[in-house]
C-alpha positions as CSV (number, residue, x, y, z in Angstrom):
1,M,17.0,24.5,5.2
2,K,16.0,27.1,2.8
3,M,14.4,26.7,-0.6
4,R,17.7,26.7,-2.5
5,E,19.1,23.8,-0.5
6,L,15.9,21.9,-0.8
7,E,16.0,22.3,-4.6
8,D,19.7,21.0,-4.4
9,R,18.8,18.1,-2.2
10,T,15.8,16.9,-4.2
11,G,16.7,18.0,-7.7
12,V,13.2,19.6,-8.0
13,H,12.8,23.2,-9.1
14,R,11.2,25.5,-6.4
15,E,8.1,26.1,-8.7
16,T,7.3,22.4,-8.8
17,I,7.8,22.3,-5.0
18,R,5.4,25.1,-4.7
19,V,2.9,23.2,-6.6
20,Y,3.2,20.3,-4.3
21,L,2.8,22.7,-1.4
22,R,-0.4,24.2,-3.0
23,E,-2.0,20.6,-3.6
24,G,-1.2,19.5,0.0
25,L,1.2,16.8,-1.1
26,I,4.0,17.8,1.2
27,P,3.8,19.5,4.6
28,E,3.9,23.2,5.1
29,P,7.3,24.6,6.2
30,E,7.9,26.4,9.5
31,R,7.6,30.2,9.1
32,P,9.5,31.8,11.9
33,R,8.7,35.1,10.1
34,K,6.2,36.2,7.2
35,T,8.9,36.0,4.5
36,V,11.0,33.1,5.8
37,A,10.3,29.4,5.2
38,D,12.3,26.7,6.9
39,Y,12.2,23.2,5.4
40,G,13.3,20.0,7.1
41,E,14.3,16.4,6.2
42,E,10.5,15.5,6.1
43,H,10.2,17.8,3.1
44,V,13.0,16.1,1.2
45,Q,11.5,12.6,1.6
46,A,8.2,13.7,0.9
47,I,9.1,15.5,-2.3
48,L,11.3,12.5,-3.3
49,S,8.1,10.3,-2.7
50,V,6.0,12.4,-5.0
51,R,8.6,12.2,-7.8
52,R,8.8,8.5,-7.5
53,L,5.2,8.0,-7.6
54,Q,5.1,10.2,-10.8
55,R,8.0,8.6,-12.6
56,E,7.9,5.1,-11.5
57,N,4.2,4.5,-10.9
58,R,3.0,6.9,-13.4
59,L,0.5,8.7,-11.0
60,T,-0.6,12.3,-11.6
61,L,-0.7,14.7,-8.9
62,A,-4.5,14.3,-8.9
63,Q,-4.3,10.7,-8.4
64,I,-1.7,11.1,-5.5
65,K,-3.8,13.8,-3.9
66,A,-7.0,11.7,-4.1
67,I,-5.3,8.6,-2.8
68,I,-3.6,10.4,0.1
69,G,-6.8,12.0,1.0
70,G,-8.6,8.8,1.2
71,E,-10.6,8.9,-1.9
72,G,-9.1,6.3,-3.8
73,T,-8.8,6.2,-7.6
74,E,-10.7,4.7,-10.5
75,G,-7.3,3.5,-12.2
76,R,-5.2,0.6,-11.1
77,V,-2.3,1.5,-8.7
78,E,0.7,-0.8,-8.5
79,A,1.2,-2.3,-5.1
80,S,4.8,-0.9,-5.0
81,A,3.3,2.7,-4.9
82,F,1.6,2.2,-1.5
83,D,4.8,2.4,0.5
84,Q,5.6,5.7,-0.9
85,L,1.9,6.9,-0.4
86,E,2.1,5.8,3.2
87,Q,5.4,8.0,3.7
88,L,3.5,11.0,2.4
89,V,0.6,10.4,4.7
90,A,3.0,9.9,7.6
91,H,4.1,13.6,7.1
92,R,0.5,14.6,7.3
93,V,-0.6,12.5,10.2
94,G,-0.1,15.1,12.8
95,V,-2.5,17.6,11.1
96,D,-5.0,15.6,9.3
97,G,-5.1,12.2,11.3
98,P,-5.7,8.8,9.7
99,P,-6.1,9.0,6.1
100,V,-9.4,6.8,5.3
101,T,-12.3,6.3,7.6
102,I,-14.3,3.2,6.7
103,A,-17.5,5.1,6.5
104,S,-16.1,7.0,3.5
105,L,-15.8,3.7,1.6
106,L,-19.4,2.6,2.3
107,E,-21.1,4.3,-0.7
108,R,-19.0,2.6,-3.2
109,Y,-18.4,-0.5,-1.2
110,P,-21.5,-1.3,1.0
111,H,-19.7,-4.3,2.7
112,A,-16.5,-2.3,3.6
113,A,-17.1,-2.2,7.4
114,E,-18.0,-5.9,7.4
115,D,-15.0,-6.8,5.2
116,A,-12.6,-4.6,7.1
117,R,-13.6,-6.3,10.4
118,T,-13.3,-9.7,9.0
119,L,-9.8,-8.8,7.4
120,A,-8.6,-7.4,10.8
121,K,-9.8,-10.6,12.7
122,I,-7.6,-12.7,10.6
123,G,-4.7,-10.5,10.8
124,I,-4.6,-9.0,7.4
125,L,-5.1,-5.2,8.2
126,D,-5.3,-3.0,11.3
127,I,-8.3,-0.7,12.2
128,I,-7.5,2.6,13.8
129,E,-9.9,4.1,16.2
130,T,-10.4,7.9,15.6
131,D,-12.6,10.8,16.6
132,Q,-14.2,10.3,13.1
133,G,-14.8,6.6,13.6
134,E,-13.0,3.5,12.5
135,A,-10.3,4.2,10.0
136,L,-7.5,2.5,7.9
137,S,-4.2,3.3,6.5
138,I,-4.0,4.0,2.7
139,T,-2.6,0.3,2.1
140,C,-5.4,-1.2,4.4
141,A,-8.1,0.8,2.7
142,Q,-6.8,-0.4,-0.7
143,L,-7.2,-4.0,0.5
144,V,-10.7,-3.4,1.5
145,R,-11.4,-1.8,-2.0
146,I,-9.7,-4.8,-3.7
147,W,-11.9,-7.1,-1.9
148,G,-15.0,-4.9,-2.7
149,D,-14.0,-5.2,-6.4
150,M,-13.6,-8.8,-6.0
151,R,-17.3,-9.0,-4.8
152,K,-18.4,-7.0,-7.8
153,A,-16.7,-9.5,-10.0
154,G,-18.7,-12.3,-8.5
155,F,-16.6,-13.6,-5.7
156,D,-19.1,-13.4,-2.9
157,Q,-21.2,-15.5,-0.5
158,R,-23.0,-17.1,-3.4
159,L,-19.9,-19.1,-4.0
160,D,-18.8,-19.1,-0.5
161,Y,-16.1,-16.5,-1.2
162,T,-15.8,-14.4,2.1
163,P,-12.8,-12.5,3.4
164,D,-12.3,-15.4,5.8
165,I,-10.8,-17.4,2.9
166,L,-7.9,-15.1,2.8
167,G,-6.5,-16.3,6.1
168,F,-4.1,-18.5,4.3
169,Y,-2.5,-15.4,2.8
170,T,-1.3,-14.1,6.2
171,E,0.8,-17.1,6.7
172,A,2.1,-17.2,3.1
173,A,2.9,-13.4,3.1
174,D,4.6,-13.6,6.5
175,F,6.6,-16.7,5.4
176,V,7.8,-15.1,2.1
177,G,8.5,-11.7,3.7
178,R,10.4,-13.4,6.5
179,W,12.6,-15.5,4.1
180,E,13.2,-12.4,1.7
181,A,14.3,-10.1,4.6
182,S,16.5,-12.7,6.2
183,T,18.1,-13.7,2.8
184,F,18.8,-9.9,1.9
185,M,20.3,-9.2,5.3
186,E,22.6,-12.4,5.1
187,R,23.9,-11.1,1.6
188,V,24.4,-7.3,2.4
189,D,25.3,-7.2,6.1
190,G,29.1,-6.1,6.2
191,H,29.3,-5.8,2.6
192,I,27.5,-2.3,1.8
193,D,26.4,0.6,3.8
194,V,22.7,1.1,5.0
195,A,21.9,3.9,2.3
196,E,22.9,1.6,-0.5
197,A,21.0,-1.3,1.1
198,A,17.9,0.9,1.2
199,T,18.3,1.9,-2.5
200,M,18.4,-1.7,-3.5
201,V,15.3,-2.4,-1.5
202,E,13.6,0.5,-3.0
203,H,14.2,-0.7,-6.7
204,A,14.1,-4.4,-6.1
205,L,10.9,-4.9,-4.0
206,P,8.6,-3.6,-6.7
207,L,10.3,-6.0,-9.2
208,M,10.0,-8.9,-6.8
209,L,6.3,-8.1,-6.4
210,D,5.9,-8.2,-10.1
211,F,8.0,-11.5,-10.4
212,F,6.1,-13.3,-7.6
213,G,2.8,-12.2,-9.1
214,L,3.7,-13.5,-12.4
215,M,4.8,-17.0,-10.8
216,R,1.5,-17.0,-9.0
217,Q,-0.4,-16.4,-12.2
218,R,1.3,-19.2,-13.9
219,A,0.6,-21.6,-11.0
220,F,-3.0,-20.6,-10.8
221,F,-3.8,-21.5,-14.5
222,R,-1.6,-24.5,-14.4
223,Y,-3.6,-26.0,-11.5
224,V,-6.9,-24.8,-13.0
225,E,-6.0,-26.9,-16.0
226,A,-4.8,-29.8,-13.9
227,I,-8.1,-29.8,-11.7
228,R,-10.4,-29.7,-15.0
229,A,-8.4,-32.7,-16.3
230,G,-8.8,-34.6,-13.1
231,K,-5.2,-34.7,-12.2
232,E,-5.4,-32.4,-9.2
233,T,-7.7,-33.2,-6.2
234,D,-5.9,-32.1,-3.0
235,R,-6.2,-28.6,-1.5
236,P,-3.0,-26.9,-0.7
237,A,-1.4,-27.8,2.6
238,G,-2.3,-25.4,5.4
239,K,-5.3,-24.0,3.6
240,V,-7.6,-22.0,5.9
241,M,-11.2,-22.9,5.2
242,P,-13.9,-20.4,5.3
243,S,-15.5,-20.1,8.5
244,S,-18.7,-21.3,7.2
245,A,-17.0,-24.5,6.1
246,Q,-15.2,-25.1,9.5
247,P,-16.7,-27.6,12.0
């Protein structure tokens, strides 16, 4: 498609699209001739991803560029943004390769390699082997960064907080995700088309992440108070103990 059709499909002005191109946020078009540029569906999806990151997650172009380049960002990025960021990276993979090498995390997070391997061992993330060394997807790199920030906040070996303790989350996340997917498909199958279902998920999943997060927060403080009052002594069923505490 030509630029005019790309504008119509995305609702984004050509000058803005050219900014996205200059910043490397969307892939370069095919250029069969010097003055001709051909765009495809991947450009439509990439542009829409950038717009959603700007509008819904309030990320600047500089922040988006930094994250998809593997640099991370000082500001907080909502979990719901990472699906869009991964889509942007997917359009660049053929040229740029995996987005974040573990080595690039070490200056800010000295334990990044150790933590990444532990998180991979318990099934929380996947490590990608590349010519530049071990690498992570944007989302997986963010998981390592978050645990690194947890370390800085004091959740470290001193208190027997190691990534092994997160093994419980793999089962919990799988259970919740499987239930949500099954329930959603049971409700929508045969009632709405695929495009409408995709739009619902796109808008609802970030809301459910916020909803579930607030529920966890309420439960956390409720149980902390109960433990302090001596009313709660049992660990949750199915809790995976740190490796150092296992027989």
